C-alpha positions, 0 to 999 in steps of 0.5 A, spaced: 198 220 170 199 225 164 199 232 163 194 230 158 190 225 162 189 231 168 187 237 164 182 233 162 179 230 168 179 238 171 176 240 164 171 235 165 169 236 172 170 244 171 165 246 165 159 250 166 153 247 161 152 254 157 158 251 153 155 246 149 150 251 146 158 255 144 160 248 141 154 247 137 155 254 133 162 254 133 162 249 129 157 251 125 160 257 123 167 253 121 163 248 117 159 254 114 166 258 113 169 251 110 164 252 105 166 259 103 173 257 102 170 252 097 167 255 093 171 262 093 178 258 092 181 262 088 181 269 094 183 263 099 189 261 093 191 269 093 192 269 100 196 263 102 200 265 095 206 269 098 208 262 101 214 262 096 215 255 096 212 250 089 205 249 091 206 250 098 199 255 097 194 252 094 196 246 098 194 251 104 188 253 102 186 245 101 188 243 108 184 250 111 178 247 106 178 240 108 179 242 116 174 246 116 169 242 112 171 235 116 172 239 124 166 243 124 161 238 124 165 233 130 165 240 133 158 241 133 156 234 135 162 234 139 165 228 136 173 227 137 173 235 140 179 236 143 183 233 137 179 238 132 180 244 136 188 243 135 188 242 129 184 249 128 188 252 132 194 253 127 189 255 122 186 261 126 192 263 129 195 264 120 188 267 119 189 274 125 197 273 124 197 273 117 190 275 114 186 279 119 191 283 123 194 287 118 187 290 117 187 292 124 181 293 129 174 295 128 175 296 120 169 296 116 173 293 110 174 286 113 167 286 116 171 285 124 174 279 121 179 279 125 175 279 132 171 274 130 178 271 128 180 272 135 173 269 138 174 263 134 180 261 137 179 263 143 173 258 143 177 253 140 183 254 145 176 252 151 173 246 148 180 244 148 181 244 155 173 243 157 173 238 153 165 237 149 161 236 155 155 233 157 151 233 151 155 230 146 158 223 143 164 224 146 161 224 153 157 219 150 163 214 148 166 215 155 159 212 159 160 207 154 166 205 155 166 206 162 160 201 162 164 196 158 170 196 162 165 195 169 160 189 168 
């Protein structure tokens, strides 16, 4: 049995139920940020303009928007949660290290974006380990696959 399967089984067995509400809220927030970045694409491209590779800043900005708009609803409904969280984690690490950390903690100018980014990153790591939970499409798929293999 692989390490990933062991982590998945442990996470499914030891998952508190209240995390489903947090998962839905996290998915809605990530979707909101994706839509915000879509409507403010110029600001996002200016943030990523420091990359000196041709078109890398624009490509990165589009990747962030696409990953947030597609990944947020998937996290909210609990479909492919671990994979989607894995895709989101590098974006949040980049947001923390390159964008929000220079502003500092508890600064009023950035409306606590660093703290929110850290909370979202912790949530993504949490759902990567514990999975989507009982009230998710992942759990429904798991039950249907188990019923299909045991007629």
